[in-house]
N, C-alpha and C positions, 0 to 999 in steps of 0.2 A: 903745766903749772896754771893754777887758777888764781886770779887776784880780784880784789874788790876794795874800793875806797869809800870810807864813811867819815862823817864829821860828828864829833861828840858835842855835848852840851856847852862846853867852854870854848868851842870853835877850833879845836885841834883836828886836822885832817889826817886820818889814819889810812895807810895802805896795808892791806893784809894779803898774804900769799900762802899757799900751800903747794907743795910739790909732791904729788903722789906717784909712786912707781906705776908702770903700765898695768901691772896686775891689780893694783888698787883702784884703777879707774873703771874697771869692769862692773857689771851688775853685782858681782859678789861683794863689792864694797858697800852696798846699801846696808844701812843700819849701824855702820861703824863710825865712831867719833873720829874727827880729824884734828890735827894740831895746826893752828895758824901762827905765823910769825908776822907781827904787825909793827909798823914803824911810823913815827911822826917826828917832825923837826924838833919839838920841845922836850923829847924824852931821849936820853942818851943811848939806851940799849933797846933792842927789839923786845916786845912783849909777846910771850908765848901764851896762847889761849886755846883750850880744848873746847870744841864745839861739836854739835851734831852733824851728821853727814849731809844734811840739807841746808847747811849754813849759807849757801849762795842765794837761797830764796828767803832767808831771814830778813825781817824788817830792818832797814838801816838804823833806826833808832835803837832797836834791841841790841844789835851788834855793837853800836857805839857805846851803849850803856855798859855792856860787859867789858869793853876795853877801858872805860873810865874807872870801873871798879878794880880791874886788874893792874892798871898802870901805876907807876910811881909818880910822885909829884913832878911837874914839869921842871926842867933845869932853868936856872936863871940866865937871862941874856944880859951880858955886860957890855 
C-alpha cells in the first residue's frame, strides 16, 4: 500500500492511499490509472479519486487541488 498526505488551500490535511495487488505493482502497471481513497477529518466519507499512475510524484498542490474539487463541503463541527 502506498500513501501520501497533502494539505489543500483551506488547510485540510488529506491522507490518500491505494492498495494495489502484487501483479499491479510490477512494471506492467505503468500507464494505468489508479484509484485513491483519501480521508480528512472534516469530510465524513472517503473521497475516491482516479489519478495517473505517477501520482506519487505529482506536485502536492496539484493533488490537493484535485481533492478540493472532488470533495463535498466540510461537515460542521458542533
